[in-house]
PDB file of N, H, CA, C and O in Angstrom:
ATOM      1  N   MET A   1      66.868  33.378 127.006  1.00  0.00           N
ATOM      2  CA  MET A   1      67.914  32.667 127.705  1.00  0.00           C
ATOM      3  C   MET A   1      68.407  31.554 126.781  1.00  0.00           C
ATOM      4  O   MET A   1      67.731  30.536 126.634  1.00  0.00           O
ATOM      5  N   PRO A   2      69.581  31.732 126.152  1.00  0.00           N
ATOM      6  CA  PRO A   2      70.106  30.699 125.251  1.00  0.00           C
ATOM      7  C   PRO A   2      70.402  29.387 125.988  1.00  0.00           C
ATOM      8  O   PRO A   2      71.139  29.363 126.973  1.00  0.00           O
ATOM      9  N   LYS A   3      69.818  28.313 125.492  1.00  0.00           N
ATOM     10  H   LYS A   3      69.219  28.333 124.691  1.00  0.00           H
ATOM     11  CA  LYS A   3      70.031  26.993 126.076  1.00  0.00           C
ATOM     12  C   LYS A   3      71.328  26.407 125.535  1.00  0.00           C
ATOM     13  O   LYS A   3      71.595  26.463 124.335  1.00  0.00           O
ATOM     14  N   VAL A   4      72.128  25.844 126.435  1.00  0.00           N
ATOM     15  H   VAL A   4      71.910  25.799 127.410  1.00  0.00           H
ATOM     16  CA  VAL A   4      73.386  25.205 126.031  1.00  0.00           C
ATOM     17  C   VAL A   4      73.138  23.711 125.829  1.00  0.00           C
ATOM     18  O   VAL A   4      73.400  23.175 124.752  1.00  0.00           O
ATOM     19  N   PHE A   5      72.633  23.044 126.863  1.00  0.00           N
ATOM     20  H   PHE A   5      72.420  23.480 127.738  1.00  0.00           H
ATOM     21  CA  PHE A   5      72.240  21.645 126.745  1.00  0.00           C
ATOM     22  C   PHE A   5      71.435  21.264 127.974  1.00  0.00           C
ATOM     23  O   PHE A   5      71.383  22.005 128.955  1.00  0.00           O
ATOM     24  N   GLU A   6      70.809  20.099 127.905  1.00  0.00           N
ATOM     25  H   GLU A   6      70.851  19.497 127.107  1.00  0.00           H
ATOM     26  CA  GLU A   6      70.040  19.557 129.020  1.00  0.00           C
ATOM     27  C   GLU A   6      70.377  18.083 129.160  1.00  0.00           C
ATOM     28  O   GLU A   6      70.443  17.356 128.170  1.00  0.00           O
ATOM     29  N   GLN A   7      70.589  17.647 130.397  1.00  0.00           N
ATOM     30  H   GLN A   7      70.536  18.239 131.202  1.00  0.00           H
ATOM     31  CA  GLN A   7      70.900  16.240 130.635  1.00  0.00           C
ATOM     32  C   GLN A   7      70.417  15.851 132.031  1.00  0.00           C
ATOM     33  O   GLN A   7      70.670  16.560 133.005  1.00  0.00           O
ATOM     34  N   ASP A   8      69.723  14.722 132.117  1.00  0.00           N
ATOM     35  H   ASP A   8      69.517  14.146 131.326  1.00  0.00           H
ATOM     36  CA  ASP A   8      69.241  14.175 133.392  1.00  0.00           C
ATOM     37  C   ASP A   8      68.448  15.192 134.205  1.00  0.00           C
ATOM     38  O   ASP A   8      68.498  15.169 135.435  1.00  0.00           O
ATOM     39  N   GLY A   9      67.720  16.080 133.541  1.00  0.00           N
ATOM     40  H   GLY A   9      67.679  16.099 132.542  1.00  0.00           H
ATOM     41  CA  GLY A   9      66.920  17.077 134.232  1.00  0.00           C
ATOM     42  C   GLY A   9      67.670  18.358 134.576  1.00  0.00           C
ATOM     43  O   GLY A   9      67.064  19.304 135.080  1.00  0.00           O
ATOM     44  N   TYR A  10      68.966  18.408 134.316  1.00  0.00           N
ATOM     45  H   TYR A  10      69.457  17.639 133.907  1.00  0.00           H
ATOM     46  CA  TYR A  10      69.780  19.604 134.558  1.00  0.00           C
ATOM     47  C   TYR A  10      69.777  20.434 133.280  1.00  0.00           C
ATOM     48  O   TYR A  10      70.122  19.937 132.208  1.00  0.00           O
ATOM     49  N   LYS A  11      69.385  21.699 133.401  1.00  0.00           N
ATOM     50  H   LYS A  11      69.104  22.103 134.272  1.00  0.00           H
ATOM     51  CA  LYS A  11      69.279  22.586 132.245  1.00  0.00           C
ATOM     52  C   LYS A  11      70.388  23.635 132.327  1.00  0.00           C
ATOM     53  O   LYS A  11      70.434  24.433 133.263  1.00  0.00           O
ATOM     54  N   PHE A  12      71.268  23.625 131.347  1.00  0.00           N
ATOM     55  H   PHE A  12      71.231  22.977 130.586  1.00  0.00           H
ATOM     56  CA  PHE A  12      72.410  24.533 131.288  1.00  0.00           C
ATOM     57  C   PHE A  12      72.090  25.636 130.292  1.00  0.00           C
ATOM     58  O   PHE A  12      71.702  25.361 129.156  1.00  0.00           O
ATOM     59  N   SER A  13      72.254  26.892 130.719  1.00  0.00           N
ATOM     60  H   SER A  13      72.569  27.115 131.641  1.00  0.00           H
ATOM     61  CA  SER A  13      71.916  28.012 129.841  1.00  0.00           C
ATOM     62  C   SER A  13      72.719  29.255 130.210  1.00  0.00           C
ATOM     63  O   SER A  13      73.415  29.305 131.224  1.00  0.00           O
ATOM     64  N   PHE A  14      72.590  30.254 129.340  1.00  0.00           N
ATOM     65  H   PHE A  14      72.024  30.213 128.517  1.00  0.00           H
ATOM     66  CA  PHE A  14      73.158  31.573 129.567  1.00  0.00           C
ATOM     67  C   PHE A  14      71.993  32.557 129.635  1.00  0.00           C
ATOM     68  O   PHE A  14      70.905  32.273 129.134  1.00  0.00           O
ATOM     69  N   TYR A  15      72.222  33.708 130.253  1.00  0.00           N
ATOM     70  H   TYR A  15      73.106  33.938 130.660  1.00  0.00           H
ATOM     71  CA  TYR A  15      71.288  34.824 130.133  1.00  0.00           C
ATOM     72  C   TYR A  15      71.699  35.621 128.907  1.00  0.00           C
ATOM     73  O   TYR A  15      72.843  35.527 128.463  1.00  0.00           O
ATOM     74  N   SER A  16      70.793  36.395 128.363  1.00  0.00           N
ATOM     75  H   SER A  16      69.863  36.472 128.723  1.00  0.00           H
ATOM     76  CA  SER A  16      71.077  37.088 127.108  1.00  0.00           C
ATOM     77  C   SER A  16      72.059  38.245 127.266  1.00  0.00           C
ATOM     78  O   SER A  16      72.608  38.716 126.269  1.00  0.00           O
ATOM     79  N   ASN A  17      72.295  38.714 128.484  1.00  0.00           N
ATOM     80  H   ASN A  17      71.850  38.331 129.294  1.00  0.00           H
ATOM     81  CA  ASN A  17      73.197  39.841 128.697  1.00  0.00           C
ATOM     82  C   ASN A  17      74.437  39.437 129.500  1.00  0.00           C
ATOM     83  O   ASN A  17      74.878  40.181 130.376  1.00  0.00           O
ATOM     84  N   GLU A  18      74.989  38.282 129.209  1.00  0.00           N
ATOM     85  H   GLU A  18      74.630  37.678 128.498  1.00  0.00           H
ATOM     86  CA  GLU A  18      76.117  37.743 129.971  1.00  0.00           C
ATOM     87  C   GLU A  18      77.388  38.569 129.795  1.00  0.00           C
ATOM     88  O   GLU A  18      77.495  39.400 128.893  1.00  0.00           O
ATOM     89  N   HIS A  19      78.327  38.319 130.667  1.00  0.00           N
ATOM     90  H   HIS A  19      78.240  37.644 131.399  1.00  0.00           H
ATOM     91  CA  HIS A  19      79.616  39.001 130.707  1.00  0.00           C
ATOM     92  C   HIS A  19      80.677  37.987 131.105  1.00  0.00           C
ATOM     93  O   HIS A  19      80.354  36.924 131.635  1.00  0.00           O
ATOM     94  N   ARG A  20      81.919  38.302 130.856  1.00  0.00           N
ATOM     95  H   ARG A  20      82.182  39.165 130.425  1.00  0.00           H
ATOM     96  CA  ARG A  20      83.016  37.427 131.270  1.00  0.00           C
ATOM     97  C   ARG A  20      83.177  37.483 132.774  1.00  0.00           C
ATOM     98  O   ARG A  20      82.760  38.472 133.378  1.00  0.00           O
ATOM     99  N   PRO A  21      83.743  36.504 133.399  1.00  0.00           N
ATOM    100  CA  PRO A  21      84.322  35.296 132.821  1.00  0.00           C
ATOM    101  C   PRO A  21      83.230  34.362 132.292  1.00  0.00           C
ATOM    102  O   PRO A  21      82.062  34.468 132.665  1.00  0.00           O
ATOM    103  N   ILE A  22      83.642  33.449 131.417  1.00  0.00           N
ATOM    104  H   ILE A  22      84.591  33.363 131.114  1.00  0.00           H
ATOM    105  CA  ILE A  22      82.702  32.475 130.869  1.00  0.00           C
ATOM    106  C   ILE A  22      82.104  31.685 132.029  1.00  0.00           C
ATOM    107  O   ILE A  22      82.823  31.146 132.871  1.00  0.00           O
ATOM    108  N   HIS A  23      80.783  31.630 132.055  1.00  0.00           N
ATOM    109  H   HIS A  23      80.199  32.069 131.371  1.00  0.00           H
ATOM    110  CA  HIS A  23      80.085  30.893 133.110  1.00  0.00           C
ATOM    111  C   HIS A  23      78.767  30.371 132.551  1.00  0.00           C
ATOM    112  O   HIS A  23      78.303  30.804 131.496  1.00  0.00           O
ATOM    113  N   VAL A  24      78.183  29.440 133.275  1.00  0.00           N
ATOM    114  H   VAL A  24      78.560  29.089 134.132  1.00  0.00           H
ATOM    115  CA  VAL A  24      76.930  28.830 132.838  1.00  0.00           C
ATOM    116  C   VAL A  24      75.998  28.719 134.041  1.00  0.00           C
ATOM    117  O   VAL A  24      76.431  28.451 135.162  1.00  0.00           O
ATOM    118  N   HIS A  25      74.712  28.930 133.780  1.00  0.00           N
ATOM    119  H   HIS A  25      74.361  29.148 132.869  1.00  0.00           H
ATOM    120  CA  HIS A  25      73.679  28.780 134.802  1.00  0.00           C
ATOM    121  C   HIS A  25      73.091  27.381 134.662  1.00  0.00           C
ATOM    122  O   HIS A  25      72.822  26.918 133.554  1.00  0.00           O
ATOM    123  N   VAL A  26      72.896  26.716 135.791  1.00  0.00           N
ATOM    124  H   VAL A  26      73.114  27.092 136.692  1.00  0.00           H
ATOM    125  CA  VAL A  26      72.349  25.357 135.798  1.00  0.00           C
ATOM    126  C   VAL A  26      71.100  25.350 136.664  1.00  0.00           C
ATOM    127  O   VAL A  26      71.140  25.738 137.832  1.00  0.00           O
ATOM    128  N   ARG A  27      70.004  24.911 136.091  1.00  0.00           N
ATOM    129  H   ARG A  27      69.971  24.596 135.143  1.00  0.00           H
ATOM    130  CA  ARG A  27      68.756  24.775 136.845  1.00  0.00           C
ATOM    131  C   ARG A  27      68.431  23.292 137.001  1.00  0.00           C
ATOM    132  O   ARG A  27      68.570  22.491 136.077  1.00  0.00           O
ATOM    133  N   TYR A  28      67.998  22.974 138.196  1.00  0.00           N
ATOM    134  H   TYR A  28      67.885  23.625 138.947  1.00  0.00           H
ATOM    135  CA  TYR A  28      67.542  21.609 138.474  1.00  0.00           C
ATOM    136  C   TYR A  28      66.429  21.735 139.506  1.00  0.00           C
ATOM    137  O   TYR A  28      66.645  22.262 140.598  1.00  0.00           O
ATOM    138  N   GLY A  29      65.252  21.256 139.165  1.00  0.00           N
ATOM    139  H   GLY A  29      65.076  20.828 138.279  1.00  0.00           H
ATOM    140  CA  GLY A  29      64.112  21.443 140.058  1.00  0.00           C
ATOM    141  C   GLY A  29      63.893  22.931 140.269  1.00  0.00           C
ATOM    142  O   GLY A  29      63.833  23.698 139.308  1.00  0.00           O
ATOM    143  N   SER A  30      63.774  23.340 141.527  1.00  0.00           N
ATOM    144  H   SER A  30      63.824  22.717 142.308  1.00  0.00           H
ATOM    145  CA  SER A  30      63.582  24.764 141.824  1.00  0.00           C
ATOM    146  C   SER A  30      64.892  25.453 142.195  1.00  0.00           C
ATOM    147  O   SER A  30      64.883  26.619 142.591  1.00  0.00           O
ATOM    148  N   GLY A  31      66.019  24.750 142.074  1.00  0.00           N
ATOM    149  H   GLY A  31      66.027  23.803 141.753  1.00  0.00           H
ATOM    150  CA  GLY A  31      67.315  25.323 142.423  1.00  0.00           C
ATOM    151  C   GLY A  31      68.096  25.783 141.213  1.00  0.00           C
ATOM    152  O   GLY A  31      67.781  25.440 140.074  1.00  0.00           O
ATOM    153  N   GLU A  32      69.130  26.573 141.490  1.00  0.00           N
ATOM    154  H   GLU A  32      69.387  26.851 142.415  1.00  0.00           H
ATOM    155  CA  GLU A  32      69.996  27.068 140.419  1.00  0.00           C
ATOM    156  C   GLU A  32      71.409  27.239 140.959  1.00  0.00           C
ATOM    157  O   GLU A  32      71.614  27.556 142.131  1.00  0.00           O
ATOM    158  N   ALA A  33      72.368  27.023 140.081  1.00  0.00           N
ATOM    159  H   ALA A  33      72.202  26.766 139.129  1.00  0.00           H
ATOM    160  CA  ALA A  33      73.775  27.246 140.412  1.00  0.00           C
ATOM    161  C   ALA A  33      74.441  27.935 139.229  1.00  0.00           C
ATOM    162  O   ALA A  33      73.960  27.872 138.098  1.00  0.00           O
ATOM    163  N   VAL A  34      75.555  28.591 139.514  1.00  0.00           N
ATOM    164  H   VAL A  34      75.947  28.642 140.433  1.00  0.00           H
ATOM    165  CA  VAL A  34      76.351  29.226 138.469  1.00  0.00           C
ATOM    166  C   VAL A  34      77.771  28.693 138.598  1.00  0.00           C
ATOM    167  O   VAL A  34      78.367  28.732 139.674  1.00  0.00           O
ATOM    168  N   PHE A  35      78.301  28.199 137.495  1.00  0.00           N
ATOM    169  H   PHE A  35      77.817  28.167 136.620  1.00  0.00           H
ATOM    170  CA  PHE A  35      79.666  27.686 137.456  1.00  0.00           C
ATOM    171  C   PHE A  35      80.500  28.518 136.508  1.00  0.00           C
ATOM    172  O   PHE A  35      80.102  28.756 135.367  1.00  0.00           O
ATOM    173  N   GLU A  36      81.669  28.967 136.978  1.00  0.00           N
ATOM    174  H   GLU A  36      81.993  28.773 137.904  1.00  0.00           H
ATOM    175  CA  GLU A  36      82.629  29.594 136.085  1.00  0.00           C
ATOM    176  C   GLU A  36      83.315  28.491 135.310  1.00  0.00           C
ATOM    177  O   GLU A  36      83.618  27.434 135.864  1.00  0.00           O
ATOM    178  N   ILE A  37      83.562  28.727 134.035  1.00  0.00           N
ATOM    179  H   ILE A  37      83.316  29.586 133.585  1.00  0.00           H
ATOM    180  CA  ILE A  37      84.047  27.681 133.135  1.00  0.00           C
ATOM    181  C   ILE A  37      85.396  28.040 132.532  1.00  0.00           C
ATOM    182  O   ILE A  37      86.101  27.157 132.044  1.00  0.00           O
ATOM    183  N   GLU A  38      85.767  29.296 132.553  1.00  0.00           N
ATOM    184  H   GLU A  38      85.194  30.013 132.950  1.00  0.00           H
ATOM    185  CA  GLU A  38      86.904  29.776 131.767  1.00  0.00           C
ATOM    186  C   GLU A  38      88.197  29.002 132.036  1.00  0.00           C
ATOM    187  O   GLU A  38      88.900  28.648 131.090  1.00  0.00           O
ATOM    188  N   ASN A  39      88.521  28.736 133.280  1.00  0.00           N
ATOM    189  H   ASN A  39      87.950  29.024 134.049  1.00  0.00           H
ATOM    190  CA  ASN A  39      89.710  27.930 133.601  1.00  0.00           C
ATOM    191  C   ASN A  39      89.239  26.566 134.099  1.00  0.00           C
ATOM    192  O   ASN A  39      88.900  25.697 133.296  1.00  0.00           O
ATOM    193  N   GLU A  40      89.216  26.377 135.386  1.00  0.00           N
ATOM    194  H   GLU A  40      89.492  27.083 136.038  1.00  0.00           H
ATOM    195  CA  GLU A  40      88.624  25.169 135.965  1.00  0.00           C
ATOM    196  C   GLU A  40      87.132  25.406 136.148  1.00  0.00           C
ATOM    197  O   GLU A  40      86.701  26.551 136.283  1.00  0.00           O
ATOM    198  N   VAL A  41      86.350  24.352 136.153  1.00  0.00           N
ATOM    199  H   VAL A  41      86.700  23.422 136.044  1.00  0.00           H
ATOM    200  CA  VAL A  41      84.927  24.481 136.441  1.00  0.00           C
ATOM    201  C   VAL A  41      84.797  24.685 137.950  1.00  0.00           C
ATOM    202  O   VAL A  41      85.157  23.816 138.744  1.00  0.00           O
ATOM    203  N   GLU A  42      84.277  25.848 138.323  1.00  0.00           N
ATOM    204  H   GLU A  42      83.984  26.554 137.678  1.00  0.00           H
ATOM    205  CA  GLU A  42      84.241  26.226 139.736  1.00  0.00           C
ATOM    206  C   GLU A  42      82.883  26.824 140.080  1.00  0.00           C
ATOM    207  O   GLU A  42      82.370  27.689 139.371  1.00  0.00           O
ATOM    208  N   LEU A  43      82.319  26.351 141.170  1.00  0.00           N
ATOM    209  H   LEU A  43      82.736  25.648 141.746  1.00  0.00           H
ATOM    210  CA  LEU A  43      81.039  26.860 141.636  1.00  0.00           C
ATOM    211  C   LEU A  43      81.196  28.311 142.084  1.00  0.00           C
ATOM    212  O   LEU A  43      82.057  28.623 142.907  1.00  0.00           O
ATOM    213  N   ARG A  44      80.365  29.191 141.544  1.00  0.00           N
ATOM    214  H   ARG A  44      79.665  28.938 140.876  1.00  0.00           H
ATOM    215  CA  ARG A  44      80.389  30.606 141.940  1.00  0.00           C
ATOM    216  C   ARG A  44      79.279  30.902 142.951  1.00  0.00           C
ATOM    217  O   ARG A  44      79.494  31.621 143.927  1.00  0.00           O
ATOM    218  N   GLN A  45      78.100  30.346 142.712  1.00  0.00           N
ATOM    219  H   GLN A  45      77.925  29.762 141.919  1.00  0.00           H
ATOM    220  CA  GLN A  45      76.986  30.549 143.642  1.00  0.00           C
ATOM    221  C   GLN A  45      75.919  29.497 143.395  1.00  0.00           C
ATOM    222  O   GLN A  45      75.847  28.896 142.323  1.00  0.00           O
ATOM    223  N   SER A  46      75.097  29.290 144.407  1.00  0.00           N
ATOM    224  H   SER A  46      75.155  29.778 145.278  1.00  0.00           H
ATOM    225  CA  SER A  46      73.979  28.362 144.242  1.00  0.00           C
ATOM    226  C   SER A  46      72.908  28.665 145.276  1.00  0.00           C
ATOM    227  O   SER A  46      73.172  29.270 146.315  1.00  0.00           O
ATOM    228  N   HIS A  47      71.706  28.235 144.968  1.00  0.00           N
ATOM    229  H   HIS A  47      71.492  27.744 144.124  1.00  0.00           H
ATOM    230  CA  HIS A  47      70.616  28.279 145.942  1.00  0.00           C
ATOM    231  C   HIS A  47      69.606  27.207 145.575  1.00  0.00           C
ATOM    232  O   HIS A  47      69.275  27.009 144.406  1.00  0.00           O
ATOM    233  N   GLY A  48      69.129  26.526 146.594  1.00  0.00           N
ATOM    234  H   GLY A  48      69.398  26.687 147.544  1.00  0.00           H
ATOM    235  CA  GLY A  48      68.074  25.549 146.402  1.00  0.00           C
ATOM    236  C   GLY A  48      68.515  24.186 145.899  1.00  0.00           C
ATOM    237  O   GLY A  48      67.669  23.347 145.594  1.00  0.00           O
ATOM    238  N   LEU A  49      69.824  23.941 145.804  1.00  0.00           N
ATOM    239  H   LEU A  49      70.512  24.624 146.052  1.00  0.00           H
ATOM    240  CA  LEU A  49      70.319  22.630 145.366  1.00  0.00           C
ATOM    241  C   LEU A  49      71.018  21.929 146.524  1.00  0.00           C
ATOM    242  O   LEU A  49      71.730  22.554 147.310  1.00  0.00           O
ATOM    243  N   LYS A  50      70.802  20.633 146.613  1.00  0.00           N
ATOM    244  H   LYS A  50      70.224  20.125 145.975  1.00  0.00           H
ATOM    245  CA  LYS A  50      71.468  19.815 147.633  1.00  0.00           C
ATOM    246  C   LYS A  50      72.897  19.531 147.193  1.00  0.00           C
ATOM    247  O   LYS A  50      73.238  19.702 146.022  1.00  0.00           O
ATOM    248  N   VAL A  51      73.718  19.104 148.119  1.00  0.00           N
ATOM    249  H   VAL A  51      73.441  18.966 149.070  1.00  0.00           H
ATOM    250  CA  VAL A  51      75.134  18.848 147.836  1.00  0.00           C
ATOM    251  C   VAL A  51      75.299  17.846 146.696  1.00  0.00           C
ATOM    252  O   VAL A  51      76.122  18.060 145.806  1.00  0.00           O
ATOM    253  N   GLY A  52      74.534  16.763 146.708  1.00  0.00           N
ATOM    254  H   GLY A  52      73.866  16.589 147.432  1.00  0.00           H
ATOM    255  CA  GLY A  52      74.623  15.760 145.647  1.00  0.00           C
ATOM    256  C   GLY A  52      74.211  16.307 144.293  1.00  0.00           C
ATOM    257  O   GLY A  52      74.794  15.951 143.269  1.00  0.00           O
ATOM    258  N   GLU A  53      73.200  17.178 144.288  1.00  0.00           N
ATOM    259  H   GLU A  53      72.727  17.467 145.120  1.00  0.00           H
ATOM    260  CA  GLU A  53      72.758  17.792 143.039  1.00  0.00           C
ATOM    261  C   GLU A  53      73.825  18.747 142.496  1.00  0.00           C
ATOM    262  O   GLU A  53      74.063  18.804 141.289  1.00  0.00           O
ATOM    263  N   LEU A  54      74.461  19.492 143.401  1.00  0.00           N
ATOM    264  H   LEU A  54      74.267  19.446 144.381  1.00  0.00           H
ATOM    265  CA  LEU A  54      75.555  20.372 142.985  1.00  0.00           C
ATOM    266  C   LEU A  54      76.717  19.579 142.414  1.00  0.00           C
ATOM    267  O   LEU A  54      77.307  19.970 141.406  1.00  0.00           O
ATOM    268  N   SER A  55      77.047  18.466 143.057  1.00  0.00           N
ATOM    269  H   SER A  55      76.568  18.149 143.876  1.00  0.00           H
ATOM    270  CA  SER A  55      78.147  17.619 142.574  1.00  0.00           C
ATOM    271  C   SER A  55      77.855  17.093 141.183  1.00  0.00           C
ATOM    272  O   SER A  55      78.730  17.095 140.317  1.00  0.00           O
ATOM    273  N   LYS A  56      76.623  16.641 140.964  1.00  0.00           N
ATOM    274  H   LYS A  56      75.913  16.640 141.667  1.00  0.00           H
ATOM    275  CA  LYS A  56      76.261  16.136 139.635  1.00  0.00           C
ATOM    276  C   LYS A  56      76.298  17.257 138.608  1.00  0.00           C
ATOM    277  O   LYS A  56      76.781  17.054 137.494  1.00  0.00           O
ATOM    278  N   ALA A  57      75.795  18.438 138.961  1.00  0.00           N
ATOM    279  H   ALA A  57      75.402  18.603 139.866  1.00  0.00           H
ATOM    280  CA  ALA A  57      75.823  19.578 138.041  1.00  0.00           C
ATOM    281  C   ALA A  57      77.258  19.922 137.669  1.00  0.00           C
ATOM    282  O   ALA A  57      77.548  20.206 136.507  1.00  0.00           O
ATOM    283  N   GLN A  58      78.150  19.900 138.642  1.00  0.00           N
ATOM    284  H   GLN A  58      77.914  19.669 139.586  1.00  0.00           H
ATOM    285  CA  GLN A  58      79.552  20.213 138.355  1.00  0.00           C
ATOM    286  C   GLN A  58      80.181  19.149 137.461  1.00  0.00           C
ATOM    287  O   GLN A  58      80.930  19.480 136.542  1.00  0.00           O
ATOM    288  N   ARG A  59      79.889  17.882 137.719  1.00  0.00           N
ATOM    289  H   ARG A  59      79.281  17.613 138.466  1.00  0.00           H
ATOM    290  CA  ARG A  59      80.412  16.807 136.854  1.00  0.00           C
ATOM    291  C   ARG A  59      79.929  16.986 135.415  1.00  0.00           C
ATOM    292  O   ARG A  59      80.709  16.843 134.473  1.00  0.00           O
ATOM    293  N   LEU A  60      78.649  17.296 135.248  1.00  0.00           N
ATOM    294  H   LEU A  60      78.015  17.412 136.013  1.00  0.00           H
ATOM    295  CA  LEU A  60      78.102  17.504 133.906  1.00  0.00           C
ATOM    296  C   LEU A  60      78.756  18.707 133.233  1.00  0.00           C
ATOM    297  O   LEU A  60      79.052  18.666 132.038  1.00  0.00           O
ATOM    298  N   ALA A  61      78.982  19.770 133.990  1.00  0.00           N
ATOM    299  H   ALA A  61      78.742  19.803 134.960  1.00  0.00           H
ATOM    300  CA  ALA A  61      79.659  20.948 133.430  1.00  0.00           C
ATOM    301  C   ALA A  61      81.087  20.604 133.022  1.00  0.00           C
ATOM    302  O   ALA A  61      81.553  21.042 131.970  1.00  0.00           O
ATOM    303  N   GLU A  62      81.781  19.829 133.840  1.00  0.00           N
ATOM    304  H   GLU A  62      81.403  19.473 134.695  1.00  0.00           H
ATOM    305  CA  GLU A  62      83.159  19.426 133.512  1.00  0.00           C
ATOM    306  C   GLU A  62      83.189  18.544 132.264  1.00  0.00           C
ATOM    307  O   GLU A  62      84.056  18.712 131.407  1.00  0.00           O
ATOM    308  N   MET A  63      82.246  17.606 132.160  1.00  0.00           N
ATOM    309  H   MET A  63      81.542  17.469 132.857  1.00  0.00           H
ATOM    310  CA  MET A  63      82.187  16.709 131.002  1.00  0.00           C
ATOM    311  C   MET A  63      81.860  17.457 129.712  1.00  0.00           C
ATOM    312  O   MET A  63      82.246  17.027 128.625  1.00  0.00           O
ATOM    313  N   ASN A  64      81.150  18.576 129.836  1.00  0.00           N
ATOM    314  H   ASN A  64      80.837  18.926 130.720  1.00  0.00           H
ATOM    315  CA  ASN A  64      80.687  19.323 128.670  1.00  0.00           C
ATOM    316  C   ASN A  64      81.320  20.705 128.562  1.00  0.00           C
ATOM    317  O   ASN A  64      80.777  21.593 127.905  1.00  0.00           O
ATOM    318  N   LYS A  65      82.458  20.882 129.203  1.00  0.00           N
ATOM    319  H   LYS A  65      82.899  20.161 129.737  1.00  0.00           H
ATOM    320  CA  LYS A  65      83.132  22.178 129.239  1.00  0.00           C
ATOM    321  C   LYS A  65      83.395  22.719 127.839  1.00  0.00           C
ATOM    322  O   LYS A  65      83.148  23.897 127.581  1.00  0.00           O
ATOM    323  N   ASP A  66      83.884  21.894 126.946  1.00  0.00           N
ATOM    324  H   ASP A  66      84.084  20.937 127.156  1.00  0.00           H
ATOM    325  CA  ASP A  66      84.182  22.349 125.578  1.00  0.00           C
ATOM    326  C   ASP A  66      82.924  22.819 124.859  1.00  0.00           C
ATOM    327  O   ASP A  66      82.963  23.806 124.124  1.00  0.00           O
ATOM    328  N   ILE A  67      81.824  22.131 125.062  1.00  0.00           N
ATOM    329  H   ILE A  67      81.793  21.330 125.659  1.00  0.00           H
ATOM    330  CA  ILE A  67      80.549  22.518 124.441  1.00  0.00           C
ATOM    331  C   ILE A  67      80.084  23.864 125.002  1.00  0.00           C
ATOM    332  O   ILE A  67      79.615  24.720 124.252  1.00  0.00           O
ATOM    333  N   ILE A  68      80.213  24.051 126.312  1.00  0.00           N
ATOM    334  H   ILE A  68      80.595  23.356 126.921  1.00  0.00           H
ATOM    335  CA  ILE A  68      79.797  25.301 126.945  1.00  0.00           C
ATOM    336  C   ILE A  68      80.613  26.469 126.393  1.00  0.00           C
ATOM    337  O   ILE A  68      80.053  27.509 126.048  1.00  0.00           O
ATOM    338  N   ILE A  69      81.924  26.303 126.310  1.00  0.00           N
ATOM    339  H   ILE A  69      82.380  25.458 126.590  1.00  0.00           H
ATOM    340  CA  ILE A  69      82.800  27.360 125.799  1.00  0.00           C
ATOM    341  C   ILE A  69      82.490  27.655 124.335  1.00  0.00           C
ATOM    342  O   ILE A  69      82.411  28.818 123.940  1.00  0.00           O
ATOM    343  N   GLN A  70      82.315  26.614 123.534  1.00  0.00           N
ATOM    344  H   GLN A  70      82.380  25.669 123.855  1.00  0.00           H
ATOM    345  CA  GLN A  70      81.988  26.797 122.115  1.00  0.00           C
ATOM    346  C   GLN A  70      80.677  27.565 121.959  1.00  0.00           C
ATOM    347  O   GLN A  70      80.591  28.497 121.159  1.00  0.00           O
ATOM    348  N   LYS A  71      79.663  27.175 122.717  1.00  0.00           N
ATOM    349  H   LYS A  71      79.733  26.417 123.367  1.00  0.00           H
ATOM    350  CA  LYS A  71      78.360  27.823 122.636  1.00  0.00           C
ATOM    351  C   LYS A  71      78.453  29.285 123.095  1.00  0.00           C
ATOM    352  O   LYS A  71      77.804  30.158 122.520  1.00  0.00           O
ATOM    353  N   TRP A  72      79.255  29.547 124.123  1.00  0.00           N
ATOM    354  H   TRP A  72      79.782  28.837 124.591  1.00  0.00           H
ATOM    355  CA  TRP A  72      79.458  30.920 124.610  1.00  0.00           C
ATOM    356  C   TRP A  72      79.968  31.801 123.465  1.00  0.00           C
ATOM    357  O   TRP A  72      79.448  32.890 123.222  1.00  0.00           O
ATOM    358  N   HIS A  73      80.990  31.309 122.774  1.00  0.00           N
ATOM    359  H   HIS A  73      81.412  30.424 122.971  1.00  0.00           H
ATOM    360  CA  HIS A  73      81.577  32.087 121.673  1.00  0.00           C
ATOM    361  C   HIS A  73      80.588  32.257 120.520  1.00  0.00           C
ATOM    362  O   HIS A  73      80.581  33.301 119.868  1.00  0.00           O
ATOM    363  N   GLU A  74      79.757  31.253 120.260  1.00  0.00           N
ATOM    364  H   GLU A  74      79.763  30.405 120.790  1.00  0.00           H
ATOM    365  CA  GLU A  74      78.752  31.364 119.202  1.00  0.00           C
ATOM    366  C   GLU A  74      77.716  32.433 119.548  1.00  0.00           C
ATOM    367  O   GLU A  74      77.280  33.186 118.677  1.00  0.00           O
ATOM    368  N   VAL A  75      77.327  32.498 120.815  1.00  0.00           N
ATOM    369  H   VAL A  75      77.681  31.887 121.523  1.00  0.00           H
ATOM    370  CA  VAL A  75      76.260  33.403 121.229  1.00  0.00           C
ATOM    371  C   VAL A  75      76.763  34.826 121.468  1.00  0.00           C
ATOM    372  O   VAL A  75      76.082  35.786 121.108  1.00  0.00           O
ATOM    373  N   PHE A  76      77.945  34.977 122.069  1.00  0.00           N
ATOM    374  H   PHE A  76      78.498  34.197 122.362  1.00  0.00           H
ATOM    375  CA  PHE A  76      78.385  36.296 122.529  1.00  0.00           C
ATOM    376  C   PHE A  76      79.500  36.931 121.718  1.00  0.00           C
ATOM    377  O   PHE A  76      79.875  38.068 122.006  1.00  0.00           O
ATOM    378  N   ASN A  77      80.047  36.253 120.720  1.00  0.00           N
ATOM    379  H   ASN A  77      79.743  35.330 120.486  1.00  0.00           H
ATOM    380  CA  ASN A  77      81.098  36.864 119.884  1.00  0.00           C
ATOM    381  C   ASN A  77      80.583  37.167 118.500  1.00  0.00           C
ATOM    382  O   ASN A  77      81.326  37.682 117.664  1.00  0.00           O
TER     383      ASN A  77
END
C-alpha cells in the first residue's frame, strides 16, 4: 500500500491495484474513508469515522491535493 503522507494521525495511501478516478484512502484510528481527488475533493465512502474526523480528513486532503495527484502519477503511470 503506497503511502502518500501522514499528518496528525491521519494516514493517506493508495492500494497497489488502484484505478481511476484519482482517489485516496485515509485511515484514522480504526476508521477509513475514501476521497475522490480528480476534480473536487469529495467523500466517496467511509466507515468508523466521526463527522469531525471526516471533516478534518477532507481538509487535509484538500490542502494536499496537489501532492496526492503528483504521487498518484508517480505510482500508477
